[in-house]
C-alpha positions as CSV (number, residue, x, y, z in Angstrom):
1,M,31.8,-8.2,-20.0
2,P,34.6,-8.7,-17.5
3,Q,35.7,-12.2,-16.8
4,I,33.4,-14.0,-14.4
5,P,35.1,-14.8,-11.1
6,T,35.6,-18.6,-10.7
7,T,33.3,-18.6,-7.6
8,A,30.5,-17.2,-9.8
9,G,31.1,-19.7,-12.5
10,G,28.1,-21.7,-11.6
11,G,25.9,-18.7,-12.0
12,P,27.0,-16.8,-15.1
13,M,23.5,-15.3,-15.8
14,S,23.1,-14.2,-12.2
15,Y,26.6,-12.5,-12.4
16,A,25.6,-10.8,-15.6
17,I,22.3,-9.6,-14.0
18,F,24.4,-8.2,-11.0
19,Q,26.8,-6.4,-13.4
20,L,23.8,-5.0,-15.4
21,A,21.9,-3.9,-12.3
22,R,25.0,-2.2,-10.9
23,A,25.9,-0.3,-14.1
24,H,22.2,0.7,-14.6
25,R,21.9,1.9,-11.0
26,A,25.1,3.9,-11.2
27,Y,24.1,5.7,-14.4
28,A,20.6,6.4,-13.0
29,A,22.1,7.7,-9.8
30,A,24.3,10.1,-11.7
31,L,21.3,11.4,-13.6
32,L,19.3,11.7,-10.4
33,R,22.1,13.6,-8.6
34,E,21.8,16.3,-11.4
35,M,18.2,16.7,-10.2
36,D,19.1,16.7,-6.5
37,L,17.4,13.4,-6.0
38,H,18.6,10.1,-4.5
39,P,17.9,6.7,-6.1
40,G,14.4,5.5,-5.2
41,Q,13.0,9.0,-4.7
42,E,12.0,9.2,-8.4
43,L,10.0,6.0,-7.9
44,L,8.1,7.5,-5.0
45,L,7.5,10.7,-7.0
46,M,6.2,8.6,-10.0
47,Q,3.7,6.8,-7.7
48,L,2.5,10.2,-6.5
49,F,2.3,11.6,-10.0
50,D,-0.1,8.8,-10.8
51,R,-2.1,9.1,-7.5
52,D,-1.3,11.9,-5.2
53,G,-2.4,11.6,-1.5
54,Q,-1.3,8.0,-0.9
55,T,-0.5,6.8,2.6
56,Q,3.1,5.9,3.5
57,S,2.1,2.3,3.6
58,E,0.6,2.4,0.1
59,L,3.8,4.0,-1.2
60,L,5.9,1.4,0.6
61,E,4.0,-1.4,-1.0
62,S,4.0,0.1,-4.5
63,V,7.8,0.7,-4.7
64,G,8.9,-2.5,-3.0
65,L,11.4,-0.7,-0.7
66,D,11.8,-1.3,3.0
67,H,10.1,0.8,5.6
68,S,13.2,2.6,6.8
69,T,14.3,3.5,3.3
70,V,10.9,4.9,2.4
71,S,10.6,6.9,5.6
72,K,14.1,8.4,5.2
73,S,13.4,9.2,1.5
74,L,10.1,10.9,2.3
75,R,11.7,12.9,5.1
76,R,14.5,14.1,2.7
77,M,11.9,14.9,0.0
78,Q,9.8,16.8,2.5
79,D,12.9,18.8,3.6
80,A,13.5,19.5,-0.1
81,G,10.0,20.9,-0.5
82,L,8.8,18.2,-2.9
83,L,6.0,16.8,-0.7
84,V,4.2,17.2,2.6
85,R,3.1,14.5,5.0
86,E,0.1,14.9,7.2
87,P,-2.1,12.7,9.4
88,A,-5.0,11.1,7.7
89,A,-8.5,12.3,8.7
90,H,-9.7,8.8,9.4
91,D,-6.7,7.9,11.6
92,R,-4.1,10.4,12.9
93,R,-1.5,7.6,13.1
94,V,-1.6,7.1,9.3
95,M,0.5,9.6,7.3
96,V,-0.8,10.7,3.9
97,V,1.7,12.0,1.4
98,H,0.9,14.9,-1.0
99,L,3.1,16.5,-3.7
100,T,3.8,20.2,-3.5
101,D,4.0,22.4,-6.6
102,K,7.7,21.8,-6.6
103,G,7.2,18.1,-6.5
104,R,4.6,18.1,-9.3
105,A,7.1,20.2,-11.4
106,M,9.4,17.2,-11.3
107,R,7.2,15.1,-13.6
108,G,8.7,16.4,-16.8
109,P,12.3,16.1,-15.7
110,I,11.8,12.6,-14.3
111,A,10.1,11.5,-17.6
112,A,13.1,12.9,-19.5
113,L,15.5,11.1,-17.1
114,W,13.7,7.8,-17.9
115,Q,14.0,8.5,-21.6
116,T,17.7,9.2,-21.3
117,L,18.2,6.1,-19.2
118,E,16.3,4.0,-21.8
119,A,18.4,5.4,-24.7
120,A,21.6,4.6,-22.8
121,S,20.4,1.1,-21.9
122,A,18.7,0.0,-25.1
123,G,19.9,2.5,-27.7
124,D,22.0,-0.2,-29.5
125,L,19.4,-2.9,-29.4
126,S,16.8,-3.7,-32.0
127,K,13.2,-3.5,-31.2
128,Q,13.0,-7.3,-31.1
129,Q,16.1,-7.5,-28.8
130,A,14.6,-4.9,-26.4
131,E,11.2,-6.8,-26.3
132,S,12.9,-10.1,-25.8
133,F,15.0,-8.6,-22.9
134,I,11.9,-7.2,-21.3
135,D,10.1,-10.6,-21.6
136,T,13.2,-12.4,-20.2
137,A,13.6,-10.0,-17.3
138,C,9.9,-10.3,-16.4
139,A,10.2,-14.1,-16.5
140,I,13.3,-14.0,-14.2
141,T,11.6,-11.6,-11.8
142,K,8.5,-13.9,-11.7
143,A,10.7,-16.9,-11.0
144,I,12.6,-15.2,-8.2
145,H,9.4,-13.9,-6.6
146,S,7.8,-17.4,-6.7
147,R,10.7,-18.8,-4.6
148,A,10.6,-18.5,-0.8
149,L,13.4,-16.5,0.6
150,P,15.8,-18.6,2.7
151,H,14.6,-17.1,6.0
152,E,11.0,-17.8,5.0
153,E,11.4,-21.5,4.3
154,S,10.0,-23.9,6.8
155,P,12.3,-26.3,8.6
């Protein structure tokens, strides 16, 4: 691991998480580029593989990305022929997202991408190390989510 900048010295674990996330995202982005996908699009596709016909709001909630990112991704994916968006029967203002045959055909390649990413990430770890990492990552995520964001704190 590179030397931690002195300013980050009070948060060595947080700096390590940042470095890990950056490296992981860069590797995933390179794999996704080979599939003509942008980061985050695979997450939307995976949600649709599990349950096709979700509303844009449901997708937004399930992947945890902001509205503009999801809208832009869905537009790009529609332009690429991976999905279609159509108004819901119950409310024409609500958009429902459906996979196309081309989108459904991405299931196998995306599963393979995740296996490749997993092998690159955890290939040198023992089963116990991998399980411990997952438990630790989940605990950190839970701890972060339990804290109010600075702009959400009351005065």
